N, C-alpha and C positions, 0 to 999 in steps of 0.2 A: 698503552691507554686501555682502561677497562671499558669493554663494551657495555652500553647502557642496556639495562633490563627493561622488558616491556611485558605487561600482562595481556594476554589474548583471552578474551571471554567469548567462548563459542567458536565454531569453525567459520572461516571466511573463504572467499574464492581463492583458488590456488595462485593466481597471479599476485594477489595482495600478500598472501602468506610468504611467497618467495621473496618479494621485495622487502618486507619487513625483516626477514631472516638475514638479509644481506647487511643490515645495519644494527639490528638489536639481538640481544640474547633473549629469545621469546620464551615465555613460560605459558603453556596452554592450560588454563584452568579446568577445561572440560576433561582433561586426562587425569585430574586428581580423583582419587577414590572418595575422599571427603573434602570438597572444596572449601566448605566453611572453616574446617579445621585448618587447612592450609593458609587461608587468608588471615585467621586469628594469629598464626605463628609467623607469617611472612609478608602480610599485606603492606607493612611499612617500607618494604624494599622497592616499591614500584612508584615512579613519578608519572608514567604514561600507561594508559589502559586503552585498548582497542576492542571495540565491540560492533554490533550491528543493530540496525533498527528491528530486526526480527528477534534478536536475543536479549539486547539491552543490558541493563545492570540494575540490581535492586538496591534498596536503601541499606540493607544489611552489609552487602558487599562494599558499597561506597564507604560506609562507616569504618570498615576493616582497613581500607586503603588510606592509612593516616597520612602519608606523604604525597598523595596524588596531586598532580598539577594540571593534567590534561586527560580528557576523555575524547577520543577520536572515533566517531561512529560511522560505520559504512551503511549509508542509507539516508533517507530524508525524514522518516518518522521519528519523533523523539518521545512518543508516549510511553515507551519502556525504559527510557533514561531518566534518572532523577535529576533533572536539569536545575530545578530550583535549589535542591540541597547542595548540589555541586557548586553552583554559582554563589551560594552564600558562604561557602568556604574558600572562594576565590579560585576555584577550579575552572579552567576553560573547557568549554564543550564544543567540539567540532562536528560537523555533519556534511552531507553531500548534496545539497539542493541544486537545482538547474540542470545538471548534467543528465538527469533521467527523465526530464520533462517529456520529450518527444516519444520515447519508447513507452511510457505509461500511457500517454494520450493515444498512441497508436493502438495499444492493447485494449484500451476502453472502447474504441471504435471497432476493433476486431470482434470483441465480445457482443457489442451491439448488433452488428451485422450478422454475426453467427446465429444469435438466438432469434433475431427477427426473421432472417431468411431461412432458418432451421437447417444450416449448413451441416453441423455435426450430426444432427439427427438424420438428415438425408444420407450422409455418409454411412451411418449405421444401417440405414434401411437398404442401401444398395449392397453393402457387404454381407448382410443377412439373407440376400436373395429375394427381398421383398419386391423389388422392381421387376426382376425377371419373372416372378410368379404373378404379380398383379398387372403387369403391362404398363404402357404409357399412361401418364396422368393418374397413376395409382398412389402417388405419395401425398398429394393434397396441396393446399395453398400456404403461402407464408405471408409476411407483412412487409409493406413497402417502407423504406427508410428515407429516400430522397423526399424533401418537402414536408417531412413529419416535424413534430414539435419536441425539442430536446430541452429537458430541464436538467441543470447542472447544479448539484449541491456542493458548494465550495467554489471559490473563484480566485484561487491563488494562481501560481504560474502554470501548474498542470491543468487546472480548470480552464484557464484561458486557452491553452493549447487544445483542449478537447472541444471548447466552443468554436474555435477557429476551424477545426476539422469538420465539426457539424455544419458550420456555414458553408463548407465546401460541398456538402451534399444538399445544399439549398434548404437546410432545416431552419426553422424558427427557433431561436434560442432565448431562454430566460434563465436566470440563476437565483439561488437563495444563499445569502450570508447574513450574519448578524447586522452588517451595515453595507450599504451600496459601496462598491468600488468605483473610484472616480476614473473617468476617462475611457469607460468601456462602452461599446456600441449596443450591448445587450440589455434588456430590461431586467431590473432588480425586482424580485418578488419577495416582499418581507415575510410572507407566511409559507412555511414549508408544505403543509397540507394543500394550500392553494396551488403551489407550484406542481405538486404531484397530480392534483386534479386537472391542471391545464395540460400537462405534457403527455406525450406518447412513450417517451423514454426518459427515465430518471437516472443520471449518472452520478454516482456517489464519489466524490474526491475531496472530501473534507479531512481535516486532521483527526487523528484518533485521540484516545484519552478520556478521562471522566467527564469532561464537559460535552462530549458528543456521543457518549455511550447510549445505544438504542435510540438515537435521534430519528432514525427511520423505524418506526414502530408500527403497531397494527393500524392506527389511525391514518398514518401516512400511506401505508399499503393499500388500505381500503379506498383512500382518496385516488390512488393511481388507477385502480379499478381493473376490470376484467380485460381490458383492451391495452393495458400499460405494462411496460417492462422495467426492470430495475437492474442496473449495471453497477457493481462495486469494485472499484480499484484503490479503495482507500484503506480502511482497517476492518476486520471482521466485527469489531465491537460496535461499529456505527450503526449496523443493522441489528434488530432484534431477531436472531436466527430462528427462534421457536415460531415467532410470528411469521417470518417469511416462509417457513416450511408450511405452515398451516394455510397461508394465502395461496401458495402454489398448489398444495393438494386439493384445496377447495375451488381452485380456478377463480380465485378473487382477483389475481393478477395474471397477466398472460405468460410471463416467463422471467427468467433472471440470467444474467451472466456474472459469474463470481470468480474473482481471482483471490480473494481473501475470505477467511473464516474465523469464527469465534475462538476455536480451540485447535489451531494449526499444529500439526498436519492432519488432525482428525477432521473428517467431514461427516456430517450426519448421514446416517444410512438412508434416511427418507430422501435426501437430495440425490443420492446415487440411483434412486429408482425412478426419478422423474425425467422424462424426455424433453420437457420445456425448459431445461436448465443447462447451461454450459459451465463446466467446472475446470478451472485451472490451478495449478499448484503454486500460487504466489510467484508468478513469473513476469509480471508486467515490465519490470526493468531489466529482465534477464536476456539481454543480447550481448554479444562479444564486445561491441563497441561501447555500450554504456557501462557494463560492469568494469571495463578497462578505465573508463573515465571516472567512475566512482572510486575505484581503488587509487587512482592517482590523486583524487581530491583528499582522500584519507592521509596519503603520504604528504601532500602539500600542506595540509594543516599541521602535521607533526613537525615538518621542516620549519614552518613559520614559528611555531612554538619554541623550537630549539634555538632559533635565531633571535629570539626575543621580539618577534614581530607580531602584529595582529594576525589571527587566523584568517585563512582565505575565506572559509565559510563558518562563522561562529553562530551557535545557536542564539536565538533572540532571548532577551531577558524574560525569565518565567515570571 
């Protein structure tokens, strides 16, 4: 029996690469010197393509995959996957929600605590000899988290997990979405600037894509104010990065904790020079347990497709 062919777009975690190789004849598009030329010549040979939220697939690639039946994406973000075009062609789109909720929420709180209590900054201070030179109480004060006001931009599964963690710190919680989410104990704020004005910490966990591009802009940052912090574990596109840099440099906000950026893996040089910013290399879901679970969900979606069953996690209709 012929081994089914599978197109792999971008590099994935080793555990998933190994599992896919056990069942499929994998072709790695990233290894092609001219990917567009390869797809023009061979795109019709693939029924299944696997990608990730970070890499995605563009419209040109999709058009070249003339016999594609399934896109199985490693990750929860769909802003780089042409979901609407795929669905219009009857192509199923799988992704990996739910299994990464806890780790992303944990990272959001880790960033919040780090930038508020100046943990990374204090570590640098000690390593550089600042404490030994300056003596006790030479580092200065940080900000309290327990009992503070937490604003959450986006209230899906991960947003709710973040809100629950904030409540565990006795934080007051409000959130902003286009419409209130039924059954939640936290107050809905219809205006994002009003939410920013109210809160001490604004956590961004809304979907990426054109509809949320630069949703957190200069107006929102100014509303957050010189005592406010912003945490982004969503997509870099949701925050106007130039406006964020300017607000941090001018001390119009107190600080930021960032796991995502506008042009990954490039981080603006200005951010690297600031002490009131904690920078992570897009690792919110990067734990052994969660990446294993995400990999399994990709495999489960493929297995369901091959069995003629509904996907375990299918992308919503675009």
